PyMOL Python script that loads the backbone (N, CA, C, O; Angstrom):
from pymol import cmd

cmd.read_pdbstr("""\
ATOM      1  N   MET A   1      -8.814  -6.347   8.314  1.00  0.00           N
ATOM      2  CA  MET A   1      -9.912  -6.045   7.398  1.00  0.00           C
ATOM      3  C   MET A   1      -9.424  -6.156   5.893  1.00  0.00           C
ATOM      4  O   MET A   1      -8.253  -5.895   5.618  1.00  0.00           O
ATOM      5  N   THR A   2     -10.246  -6.508   5.014  1.00  0.00           N
ATOM      6  CA  THR A   2      -9.939  -6.568   3.523  1.00  0.00           C
ATOM      7  C   THR A   2     -10.014  -5.379   2.904  1.00  0.00           C
ATOM      8  O   THR A   2     -10.449  -4.399   3.509  1.00  0.00           O
ATOM      9  N   LEU A   3      -9.638  -5.316   1.737  1.00  0.00           N
ATOM     10  CA  LEU A   3      -9.677  -3.912   0.974  1.00  0.00           C
ATOM     11  C   LEU A   3     -11.076  -3.643   0.678  1.00  0.00           C
ATOM     12  O   LEU A   3     -11.423  -2.464   0.747  1.00  0.00           O
ATOM     13  N   THR A   4     -11.993  -4.568   0.343  1.00  0.00           N
ATOM     14  CA  THR A   4     -13.300  -4.359   0.142  1.00  0.00           C
ATOM     15  C   THR A   4     -14.041  -3.832   1.380  1.00  0.00           C
ATOM     16  O   THR A   4     -14.858  -2.915   1.290  1.00  0.00           O
ATOM     17  N   GLU A   5     -13.744  -4.416   2.495  1.00  0.00           N
ATOM     18  CA  GLU A   5     -14.277  -3.934   3.848  1.00  0.00           C
ATOM     19  C   GLU A   5     -13.736  -2.482   4.025  1.00  0.00           C
ATOM     20  O   GLU A   5     -14.519  -1.577   4.313  1.00  0.00           O
ATOM     21  N   TYR A   6     -12.551  -2.278   3.873  1.00  0.00           N
ATOM     22  CA  TYR A   6     -11.968  -0.860   3.955  1.00  0.00           C
ATOM     23  C   TYR A   6     -12.709   0.168   3.161  1.00  0.00           C
ATOM     24  O   TYR A   6     -13.168   1.197   3.656  1.00  0.00           O
ATOM     25  N   LEU A   7     -12.801  -0.166   1.904  1.00  0.00           N
ATOM     26  CA  LEU A   7     -13.419   0.833   1.038  1.00  0.00           C
ATOM     27  C   LEU A   7     -14.943   0.864   1.203  1.00  0.00           C
ATOM     28  O   LEU A   7     -15.518   1.797   0.643  1.00  0.00           O
ATOM     29  N   ASN A   8     -15.618   0.056   1.831  1.00  0.00           N
ATOM     30  CA  ASN A   8     -16.966   0.197   1.906  1.00  0.00           C
ATOM     31  C   ASN A   8     -17.426   0.526   3.325  1.00  0.00           C
ATOM     32  O   ASN A   8     -18.614   0.363   3.606  1.00  0.00           O
ATOM     33  N   GLN A   9     -16.524   0.998   4.278  1.00  0.00           N
ATOM     34  CA  GLN A   9     -16.919   1.283   5.650  1.00  0.00           C
ATOM     35  C   GLN A   9     -17.973   2.448   5.738  1.00  0.00           C
ATOM     36  O   GLN A   9     -17.846   3.515   5.138  1.00  0.00           O
ATOM     37  N   LYS A  10     -18.935   2.147   6.485  1.00  0.00           N
ATOM     38  CA  LYS A  10     -20.033   3.221   6.789  1.00  0.00           C
ATOM     39  C   LYS A  10     -19.521   4.167   7.788  1.00  0.00           C
ATOM     40  O   LYS A  10     -19.704   5.373   7.627  1.00  0.00           O
ATOM     41  N   ASP A  11     -18.899   3.713   8.794  1.00  0.00           N
ATOM     42  CA  ASP A  11     -18.299   4.491   9.937  1.00  0.00           C
ATOM     43  C   ASP A  11     -16.788   4.135   9.966  1.00  0.00           C
ATOM     44  O   ASP A  11     -16.393   3.191  10.649  1.00  0.00           O
ATOM     45  N   PRO A  12     -15.933   4.905   9.212  1.00  0.00           N
ATOM     46  CA  PRO A  12     -14.494   4.565   9.110  1.00  0.00           C
ATOM     47  C   PRO A  12     -13.903   4.522  10.400  1.00  0.00           C
ATOM     48  O   PRO A  12     -14.125   5.321  11.310  1.00  0.00           O
ATOM     49  N   VAL A  13     -13.026   3.403  10.434  1.00  0.00           N
ATOM     50  CA  VAL A  13     -12.190   3.065  11.579  1.00  0.00           C
ATOM     51  C   VAL A  13     -10.882   3.885  11.371  1.00  0.00           C
ATOM     52  O   VAL A  13     -10.295   4.030  10.298  1.00  0.00           O
ATOM     53  N   TRP A  14     -10.516   4.409  12.613  1.00  0.00           N
ATOM     54  CA  TRP A  14      -9.168   5.167  12.513  1.00  0.00           C
ATOM     55  C   TRP A  14      -7.958   4.261  12.462  1.00  0.00           C
ATOM     56  O   TRP A  14      -7.781   3.452  13.373  1.00  0.00           O
ATOM     57  N   PHE A  15      -7.129   4.349  11.465  1.00  0.00           N
ATOM     58  CA  PHE A  15      -5.931   3.557  11.271  1.00  0.00           C
ATOM     59  C   PHE A  15      -6.086   2.059  11.486  1.00  0.00           C
ATOM     60  O   PHE A  15      -5.518   1.461  12.400  1.00  0.00           O
ATOM     61  N   PRO A  16      -6.917   1.465  10.559  1.00  0.00           N
ATOM     62  CA  PRO A  16      -7.208   0.042  10.686  1.00  0.00           C
ATOM     63  C   PRO A  16      -5.926  -0.719  10.130  1.00  0.00           C
ATOM     64  O   PRO A  16      -4.970  -0.090   9.679  1.00  0.00           O
ATOM     65  N   THR A  17      -5.959  -2.039  10.185  1.00  0.00           N
ATOM     66  CA  THR A  17      -4.952  -2.865   9.460  1.00  0.00           C
ATOM     67  C   THR A  17      -5.744  -3.428   8.329  1.00  0.00           C
ATOM     68  O   THR A  17      -6.727  -4.139   8.537  1.00  0.00           O
ATOM     69  N   VAL A  18      -5.339  -3.126   7.170  1.00  0.00           N
ATOM     70  CA  VAL A  18      -5.945  -3.585   5.906  1.00  0.00           C
ATOM     71  C   VAL A  18      -4.995  -4.546   5.257  1.00  0.00           C
ATOM     72  O   VAL A  18      -3.894  -4.186   4.841  1.00  0.00           O
ATOM     73  N   VAL A  19      -5.477  -5.871   5.173  1.00  0.00           N
ATOM     74  CA  VAL A  19      -4.646  -6.905   4.618  1.00  0.00           C
ATOM     75  C   VAL A  19      -4.970  -7.161   3.233  1.00  0.00           C
ATOM     76  O   VAL A  19      -6.084  -7.556   2.887  1.00  0.00           O
ATOM     77  N   LEU A  20      -3.892  -6.913   2.332  1.00  0.00           N
ATOM     78  CA  LEU A  20      -4.115  -7.071   0.849  1.00  0.00           C
ATOM     79  C   LEU A  20      -3.487  -8.300   0.432  1.00  0.00           C
ATOM     80  O   LEU A  20      -2.509  -8.784   1.003  1.00  0.00           O
ATOM     81  N   LYS A  21      -4.132  -8.859  -0.696  1.00  0.00           N
ATOM     82  CA  LYS A  21      -3.500 -10.022  -1.324  1.00  0.00           C
ATOM     83  C   LYS A  21      -2.553  -9.486  -2.429  1.00  0.00           C
ATOM     84  O   LYS A  21      -2.734  -8.369  -2.914  1.00  0.00           O
ATOM     85  N   GLU A  22      -1.513 -10.320  -2.830  1.00  0.00           N
ATOM     86  CA  GLU A  22      -0.556  -9.868  -3.803  1.00  0.00           C
ATOM     87  C   GLU A  22      -1.175  -9.484  -5.046  1.00  0.00           C
ATOM     88  O   GLU A  22      -0.720  -8.533  -5.681  1.00  0.00           O
ATOM     89  N   GLU A  23      -2.297 -10.220  -5.499  1.00  0.00           N
ATOM     90  CA  GLU A  23      -2.885  -9.900  -6.721  1.00  0.00           C
ATOM     91  C   GLU A  23      -3.831  -8.619  -6.664  1.00  0.00           C
ATOM     92  O   GLU A  23      -4.530  -8.285  -7.620  1.00  0.00           O
ATOM     93  N   GLU A  24      -3.790  -7.968  -5.513  1.00  0.00           N
ATOM     94  CA  GLU A  24      -4.524  -6.672  -5.392  1.00  0.00           C
ATOM     95  C   GLU A  24      -3.559  -5.463  -5.710  1.00  0.00           C
ATOM     96  O   GLU A  24      -3.937  -4.292  -5.672  1.00  0.00           O
ATOM     97  N   LEU A  25      -2.369  -5.832  -6.004  1.00  0.00           N
ATOM     98  CA  LEU A  25      -1.282  -4.806  -6.010  1.00  0.00           C
ATOM     99  C   LEU A  25      -0.668  -4.798  -7.671  1.00  0.00           C
ATOM    100  O   LEU A  25      -0.494  -5.831  -8.318  1.00  0.00           O
ATOM    101  N   ASN A  26      -0.448  -3.687  -8.079  1.00  0.00           N
ATOM    102  CA  ASN A  26       0.281  -3.527  -9.339  1.00  0.00           C
ATOM    103  C   ASN A  26       1.787  -3.181  -8.976  1.00  0.00           C
ATOM    104  O   ASN A  26       2.088  -2.104  -8.461  1.00  0.00           O
ATOM    105  N   MET A  27       2.625  -4.079  -9.254  1.00  0.00           N
ATOM    106  CA  MET A  27       4.113  -3.810  -8.960  1.00  0.00           C
ATOM    107  C   MET A  27       4.634  -3.032 -10.124  1.00  0.00           C
ATOM    108  O   MET A  27       4.637  -3.564 -11.235  1.00  0.00           O
ATOM    109  N   LEU A  28       5.063  -1.849  -9.962  1.00  0.00           N
ATOM    110  CA  LEU A  28       5.559  -0.924 -10.976  1.00  0.00           C
ATOM    111  C   LEU A  28       6.929  -0.962 -11.268  1.00  0.00           C
ATOM    112  O   LEU A  28       7.336  -0.885 -12.427  1.00  0.00           O
ATOM    113  N   ASP A  29       7.810  -1.098 -10.110  1.00  0.00           N
ATOM    114  CA  ASP A  29       9.292  -1.027 -10.133  1.00  0.00           C
ATOM    115  C   ASP A  29       9.728  -1.635  -8.913  1.00  0.00           C
ATOM    116  O   ASP A  29       9.069  -1.514  -7.881  1.00  0.00           O
ATOM    117  N   THR A  30      10.920  -2.354  -8.972  1.00  0.00           N
ATOM    118  CA  THR A  30      11.525  -2.903  -7.724  1.00  0.00           C
ATOM    119  C   THR A  30      13.143  -2.585  -7.703  1.00  0.00           C
ATOM    120  O   THR A  30      13.868  -2.879  -8.653  1.00  0.00           O
ATOM    121  N   ILE A  31      13.560  -2.023  -6.645  1.00  0.00           N
ATOM    122  CA  ILE A  31      14.987  -1.700  -6.452  1.00  0.00           C
ATOM    123  C   ILE A  31      15.420  -2.288  -5.195  1.00  0.00           C
ATOM    124  O   ILE A  31      14.621  -2.530  -4.291  1.00  0.00           O
ATOM    125  N   TYR A  32      16.816  -2.552  -5.106  1.00  0.00           N
ATOM    126  CA  TYR A  32      17.398  -3.117  -3.794  1.00  0.00           C
ATOM    127  C   TYR A  32      18.257  -1.946  -3.124  1.00  0.00           C
ATOM    128  O   TYR A  32      19.098  -1.343  -3.791  1.00  0.00           O
ATOM    129  N   ILE A  33      18.044  -1.683  -1.946  1.00  0.00           N
ATOM    130  CA  ILE A  33      18.875  -0.753  -1.285  1.00  0.00           C
ATOM    131  C   ILE A  33      19.489  -1.400  -0.005  1.00  0.00           C
ATOM    132  O   ILE A  33      18.803  -1.812   0.930  1.00  0.00           O
ATOM    133  N   SER A  34      20.804  -1.448  -0.056  1.00  0.00           N
ATOM    134  CA  SER A  34      21.600  -2.140   1.020  1.00  0.00           C
ATOM    135  C   SER A  34      20.986  -3.582   1.211  1.00  0.00           C
ATOM    136  O   SER A  34      20.866  -4.070   2.335  1.00  0.00           O
ATOM    137  N   GLY A  35      20.607  -4.233   0.074  1.00  0.00           N
ATOM    138  CA  GLY A  35      20.112  -5.677   0.068  1.00  0.00           C
ATOM    139  C   GLY A  35      18.687  -5.669   0.328  1.00  0.00           C
ATOM    140  O   GLY A  35      18.105  -6.753   0.287  1.00  0.00           O
ATOM    141  N   GLU A  36      18.022  -4.596   0.595  1.00  0.00           N
ATOM    142  CA  GLU A  36      16.646  -4.703   0.999  1.00  0.00           C
ATOM    143  C   GLU A  36      15.721  -4.326  -0.186  1.00  0.00           C
ATOM    144  O   GLU A  36      15.867  -3.275  -0.811  1.00  0.00           O
ATOM    145  N   LYS A  37      14.766  -5.236  -0.459  1.00  0.00           N
ATOM    146  CA  LYS A  37      14.020  -5.049  -1.651  1.00  0.00           C
ATOM    147  C   LYS A  37      12.879  -4.111  -1.411  1.00  0.00           C
ATOM    148  O   LYS A  37      12.091  -4.316  -0.487  1.00  0.00           O
ATOM    149  N   ARG A  38      12.764  -3.035  -2.259  1.00  0.00           N
ATOM    150  CA  ARG A  38      11.737  -1.947  -2.108  1.00  0.00           C
ATOM    151  C   ARG A  38      10.964  -2.041  -3.568  1.00  0.00           C
ATOM    152  O   ARG A  38      11.589  -2.050  -4.628  1.00  0.00           O
ATOM    153  N   SER A  39       9.577  -2.109  -3.485  1.00  0.00           N
ATOM    154  CA  SER A  39       8.872  -1.996  -4.598  1.00  0.00           C
ATOM    155  C   SER A  39       7.981  -0.828  -4.706  1.00  0.00           C
ATOM    156  O   SER A  39       7.447  -0.416  -3.675  1.00  0.00           O
ATOM    157  N   LEU A  40       7.748  -0.223  -5.878  1.00  0.00           N
ATOM    158  CA  LEU A  40       6.837   0.914  -6.086  1.00  0.00           C
ATOM    159  C   LEU A  40       5.526   0.212  -6.592  1.00  0.00           C
ATOM    160  O   LEU A  40       5.491  -0.429  -7.642  1.00  0.00           O
ATOM    161  N   VAL A  41       4.439   0.387  -5.746  1.00  0.00           N
ATOM    162  CA  VAL A  41       3.178  -0.278  -6.067  1.00  0.00           C
ATOM    163  C   VAL A  41       2.021   0.611  -6.142  1.00  0.00           C
ATOM    164  O   VAL A  41       2.138   1.722  -5.625  1.00  0.00           O
ATOM    165  N   THR A  42       0.892   0.280  -6.723  1.00  0.00           N
ATOM    166  CA  THR A  42      -0.310   0.867  -6.613  1.00  0.00           C
ATOM    167  C   THR A  42      -1.344  -0.246  -6.257  1.00  0.00           C
ATOM    168  O   THR A  42      -1.034  -1.433  -6.363  1.00  0.00           O
ATOM    169  N   ILE A  43      -2.602   0.162  -5.824  1.00  0.00           N
ATOM    170  CA  ILE A  43      -3.519  -0.844  -5.447  1.00  0.00           C
ATOM    171  C   ILE A  43      -4.534  -0.942  -6.670  1.00  0.00           C
ATOM    172  O   ILE A  43      -4.996   0.069  -7.200  1.00  0.00           O
ATOM    173  N   LYS A  44      -4.818  -2.118  -7.042  1.00  0.00           N
ATOM    174  CA  LYS A  44      -5.754  -2.317  -8.194  1.00  0.00           C
ATOM    175  C   LYS A  44      -7.144  -1.990  -7.637  1.00  0.00           C
ATOM    176  O   LYS A  44      -7.694  -2.738  -6.830  1.00  0.00           O
ATOM    177  N   SER A  45      -7.701  -0.857  -8.084  1.00  0.00           N
ATOM    178  CA  SER A  45      -9.023  -0.574  -7.652  1.00  0.00           C
ATOM    179  C   SER A  45      -9.463   0.780  -8.393  1.00  0.00           C
ATOM    180  O   SER A  45      -8.646   1.669  -8.637  1.00  0.00           O
ATOM    181  N   ASP A  46     -10.707   0.856  -8.703  1.00  0.00           N
ATOM    182  CA  ASP A  46     -11.269   2.004  -9.368  1.00  0.00           C
ATOM    183  C   ASP A  46     -11.857   3.084  -8.284  1.00  0.00           C
ATOM    184  O   ASP A  46     -12.383   4.141  -8.632  1.00  0.00           O
ATOM    185  N   ASN A  47     -11.713   2.722  -7.082  1.00  0.00           N
ATOM    186  CA  ASN A  47     -12.254   3.550  -6.071  1.00  0.00           C
ATOM    187  C   ASN A  47     -11.261   4.664  -5.904  1.00  0.00           C
ATOM    188  O   ASN A  47     -10.061   4.445  -5.744  1.00  0.00           O
ATOM    189  N   SER A  48     -11.835   5.967  -5.948  1.00  0.00           N
ATOM    190  CA  SER A  48     -11.080   7.122  -5.916  1.00  0.00           C
ATOM    191  C   SER A  48     -10.249   7.313  -4.580  1.00  0.00           C
ATOM    192  O   SER A  48      -9.315   8.115  -4.556  1.00  0.00           O
ATOM    193  N   ILE A  49     -10.570   6.636  -3.571  1.00  0.00           N
ATOM    194  CA  ILE A  49      -9.765   6.707  -2.308  1.00  0.00           C
ATOM    195  C   ILE A  49      -8.283   6.175  -2.447  1.00  0.00           C
ATOM    196  O   ILE A  49      -7.346   6.616  -1.782  1.00  0.00           O
ATOM    197  N   VAL A  50      -8.185   5.157  -3.409  1.00  0.00           N
ATOM    198  CA  VAL A  50      -6.815   4.545  -3.490  1.00  0.00           C
ATOM    199  C   VAL A  50      -6.332   4.543  -4.892  1.00  0.00           C
ATOM    200  O   VAL A  50      -5.119   4.467  -5.085  1.00  0.00           O
ATOM    201  N   LYS A  51      -7.128   4.615  -5.858  1.00  0.00           N
ATOM    202  CA  LYS A  51      -6.726   4.390  -7.192  1.00  0.00           C
ATOM    203  C   LYS A  51      -5.476   5.054  -7.818  1.00  0.00           C
ATOM    204  O   LYS A  51      -4.724   4.501  -8.620  1.00  0.00           O
ATOM    205  N   ASP A  52      -5.356   6.339  -7.335  1.00  0.00           N
ATOM    206  CA  ASP A  52      -4.203   7.026  -8.016  1.00  0.00           C
ATOM    207  C   ASP A  52      -2.996   7.319  -7.013  1.00  0.00           C
ATOM    208  O   ASP A  52      -2.205   8.238  -7.222  1.00  0.00           O
ATOM    209  N   LEU A  53      -2.911   6.462  -5.895  1.00  0.00           N
ATOM    210  CA  LEU A  53      -1.888   6.543  -4.876  1.00  0.00           C
ATOM    211  C   LEU A  53      -0.789   5.528  -5.162  1.00  0.00           C
ATOM    212  O   LEU A  53      -1.046   4.401  -5.585  1.00  0.00           O
ATOM    213  N   HIS A  54       0.460   5.970  -4.914  1.00  0.00           N
ATOM    214  CA  HIS A  54       1.532   5.064  -5.072  1.00  0.00           C
ATOM    215  C   HIS A  54       2.218   4.850  -3.620  1.00  0.00           C
ATOM    216  O   HIS A  54       2.368   5.791  -2.840  1.00  0.00           O
ATOM    217  N   TYR A  55       2.591   3.622  -3.353  1.00  0.00           N
ATOM    218  CA  TYR A  55       3.186   3.175  -2.248  1.00  0.00           C
ATOM    219  C   TYR A  55       4.474   2.608  -2.441  1.00  0.00           C
ATOM    220  O   TYR A  55       4.797   2.137  -3.531  1.00  0.00           O
ATOM    221  N   CYS A  56       5.369   2.622  -1.279  1.00  0.00           N
ATOM    222  CA  CYS A  56       6.543   1.815  -1.374  1.00  0.00           C
ATOM    223  C   CYS A  56       6.331   0.629  -0.546  1.00  0.00           C
ATOM    224  O   CYS A  56       6.077   0.764   0.651  1.00  0.00           O
ATOM    225  N   LEU A  57       6.416  -0.519  -1.092  1.00  0.00           N
ATOM    226  CA  LEU A  57       6.397  -1.855  -0.381  1.00  0.00           C
ATOM    227  C   LEU A  57       7.659  -2.397   0.070  1.00  0.00           C
ATOM    228  O   LEU A  57       8.518  -2.759  -0.734  1.00  0.00           O
ATOM    229  N   VAL A  58       7.829  -2.477   1.511  1.00  0.00           N
ATOM    230  CA  VAL A  58       8.989  -2.868   2.022  1.00  0.00           C
ATOM    231  C   VAL A  58       8.602  -3.947   3.212  1.00  0.00           C
ATOM    232  O   VAL A  58       7.849  -3.675   4.147  1.00  0.00           O
ATOM    233  N   ARG A  59       9.215  -5.146   3.021  1.00  0.00           N
ATOM    234  CA  ARG A  59       9.017  -6.276   3.945  1.00  0.00           C
ATOM    235  C   ARG A  59       7.457  -6.474   4.247  1.00  0.00           C
ATOM    236  O   ARG A  59       7.038  -6.566   5.401  1.00  0.00           O
ATOM    237  N   GLY A  60       6.684  -6.527   3.189  1.00  0.00           N
ATOM    238  CA  GLY A  60       5.218  -6.746   3.292  1.00  0.00           C
ATOM    239  C   GLY A  60       4.398  -5.605   3.849  1.00  0.00           C
ATOM    240  O   GLY A  60       3.227  -5.820   4.160  1.00  0.00           O
ATOM    241  N   ARG A  61       4.918  -4.437   3.994  1.00  0.00           N
ATOM    242  CA  ARG A  61       4.152  -3.308   4.573  1.00  0.00           C
ATOM    243  C   ARG A  61       4.218  -2.228   3.565  1.00  0.00           C
ATOM    244  O   ARG A  61       5.282  -1.981   2.997  1.00  0.00           O
ATOM    245  N   LEU A  62       3.139  -1.576   3.316  1.00  0.00           N
ATOM    246  CA  LEU A  62       3.071  -0.471   2.380  1.00  0.00           C
ATOM    247  C   LEU A  62       3.392   0.777   3.095  1.00  0.00           C
ATOM    248  O   LEU A  62       2.924   0.907   4.226  1.00  0.00           O
ATOM    249  N   TRP A  63       4.186   1.793   2.556  1.00  0.00           N
ATOM    250  CA  TRP A  63       4.587   2.945   3.125  1.00  0.00           C
ATOM    251  C   TRP A  63       4.097   4.104   2.226  1.00  0.00           C
ATOM    252  O   TRP A  63       4.137   4.033   0.997  1.00  0.00           O
ATOM    253  N   VAL A  64       3.628   5.185   2.914  1.00  0.00           N
ATOM    254  CA  VAL A  64       3.478   6.432   2.146  1.00  0.00           C
ATOM    255  C   VAL A  64       4.872   6.998   1.831  1.00  0.00           C
ATOM    256  O   VAL A  64       5.782   6.817   2.640  1.00  0.00           O
ATOM    257  N   MET A  65       5.064   7.630   0.768  1.00  0.00           N
ATOM    258  CA  MET A  65       6.399   8.044   0.278  1.00  0.00           C
ATOM    259  C   MET A  65       6.692   9.606   0.431  1.00  0.00           C
ATOM    260  O   MET A  65       5.783  10.434   0.376  1.00  0.00           O
ATOM    261  N   ASP A  66       7.955   9.925   0.618  1.00  0.00           N
ATOM    262  CA  ASP A  66       8.233  11.372   0.604  1.00  0.00           C
ATOM    263  C   ASP A  66       8.380  11.744  -0.802  1.00  0.00           C
ATOM    264  O   ASP A  66       8.129  10.962  -1.719  1.00  0.00           O
ATOM    265  N   GLY A  67       8.791  12.949  -0.965  1.00  0.00           N
ATOM    266  CA  GLY A  67       8.862  13.431  -2.380  1.00  0.00           C
ATOM    267  C   GLY A  67       9.989  12.830  -3.252  1.00  0.00           C
ATOM    268  O   GLY A  67      10.039  13.047  -4.462  1.00  0.00           O
ATOM    269  N   HIS A  68      10.908  12.053  -2.584  1.00  0.00           N
ATOM    270  CA  HIS A  68      12.031  11.358  -3.245  1.00  0.00           C
ATOM    271  C   HIS A  68      11.772   9.824  -3.413  1.00  0.00           C
ATOM    272  O   HIS A  68      12.605   9.052  -3.888  1.00  0.00           O
ATOM    273  N   GLY A  69      10.572   9.478  -2.990  1.00  0.00           N
ATOM    274  CA  GLY A  69      10.133   8.071  -3.205  1.00  0.00           C
ATOM    275  C   GLY A  69      10.566   7.210  -1.984  1.00  0.00           C
ATOM    276  O   GLY A  69      10.365   5.996  -2.012  1.00  0.00           O
ATOM    277  N   ASN A  70      11.126   7.777  -0.965  1.00  0.00           N
ATOM    278  CA  ASN A  70      11.429   6.969   0.235  1.00  0.00           C
ATOM    279  C   ASN A  70      10.344   6.803   1.103  1.00  0.00           C
ATOM    280  O   ASN A  70       9.428   7.625   1.117  1.00  0.00           O
ATOM    281  N   PRO A  71      10.360   5.706   1.912  1.00  0.00           N
ATOM    282  CA  PRO A  71       9.315   5.436   2.817  1.00  0.00           C
ATOM    283  C   PRO A  71       9.266   6.495   3.886  1.00  0.00           C
ATOM    284  O   PRO A  71      10.260   6.750   4.565  1.00  0.00           O
ATOM    285  N   ARG A  72       8.011   7.168   4.054  1.00  0.00           N
ATOM    286  CA  ARG A  72       7.912   8.211   5.056  1.00  0.00           C
ATOM    287  C   ARG A  72       7.117   7.838   6.274  1.00  0.00           C
ATOM    288  O   ARG A  72       7.611   7.981   7.393  1.00  0.00           O
ATOM    289  N   ALA A  73       5.796   7.324   6.086  1.00  0.00           N
ATOM    290  CA  ALA A  73       4.998   6.896   7.116  1.00  0.00           C
ATOM    291  C   ALA A  73       4.295   5.687   6.657  1.00  0.00           C
ATOM    292  O   ALA A  73       3.978   5.491   5.484  1.00  0.00           O
ATOM    293  N   ARG A  74       4.037   4.775   7.775  1.00  0.00           N
ATOM    294  CA  ARG A  74       3.496   3.570   7.572  1.00  0.00           C
ATOM    295  C   ARG A  74       2.021   3.728   7.117  1.00  0.00           C
ATOM    296  O   ARG A  74       1.303   4.550   7.686  1.00  0.00           O
ATOM    297  N   SER A  75       1.539   2.928   6.066  1.00  0.00           N
ATOM    298  CA  SER A  75       0.111   3.178   5.707  1.00  0.00           C
ATOM    299  C   SER A  75      -0.676   2.129   6.465  1.00  0.00           C
ATOM    300  O   SER A  75      -0.062   1.364   7.209  1.00  0.00           O
ATOM    301  N   VAL A  76      -2.001   2.036   6.329  1.00  0.00           N
ATOM    302  CA  VAL A  76      -2.738   1.077   6.872  1.00  0.00           C
ATOM    303  C   VAL A  76      -2.692  -0.246   6.145  1.00  0.00           C
ATOM    304  O   VAL A  76      -3.229  -1.225   6.663  1.00  0.00           O
ATOM    305  N   PHE A  77      -2.072  -0.337   4.957  1.00  0.00           N
ATOM    306  CA  PHE A  77      -2.112  -1.535   4.156  1.00  0.00           C
ATOM    307  C   PHE A  77      -0.891  -2.421   4.461  1.00  0.00           C
ATOM    308  O   PHE A  77       0.233  -1.931   4.573  1.00  0.00           O
ATOM    309  N   THR A  78      -1.116  -3.615   4.580  1.00  0.00           N
ATOM    310  CA  THR A  78      -0.097  -4.679   4.622  1.00  0.00           C
ATOM    311  C   THR A  78      -0.338  -5.846   3.718  1.00  0.00           C
ATOM    312  O   THR A  78      -1.492  -6.099   3.371  1.00  0.00           O
ATOM    313  N   LEU A  79       0.587  -6.517   3.346  1.00  0.00           N
ATOM    314  CA  LEU A  79       0.452  -7.665   2.370  1.00  0.00           C
ATOM    315  C   LEU A  79       0.363  -8.896   3.180  1.00  0.00           C
ATOM    316  O   LEU A  79       1.072  -9.122   4.160  1.00  0.00           O
ATOM    317  N   LYS A  80      -0.603  -9.726   2.684  1.00  0.00           N
ATOM    318  CA  LYS A  80      -0.915 -11.072   3.343  1.00  0.00           C
ATOM    319  C   LYS A  80       0.329 -12.023   3.066  1.00  0.00           C
ATOM    320  O   LYS A  80       0.331 -13.177   3.494  1.00  0.00           O
TER     321      LYS A  80
END
""", "prot")
cmd.dss("prot")
cmd.show_as("cartoon", "prot")
cmd.util.cbc("prot")
cmd.orient("prot")
């Protein structure tokens, strides 16, 4: 499902796969840990569901972060 479809759901689907395009992300910062690229990102949207959330982008998958900015749990969002 796309970001628009996800945000406009009438009957929300439990843990869907939402495929984002790179232009739908704000890349805030990127670091390398043991050669693996990790980026701090937000989703470009004015929708209150996602507008103020930060994610860790690792290998095309967005992760919810712990208090230290480390990937904690896989989000529903993936990069196309």
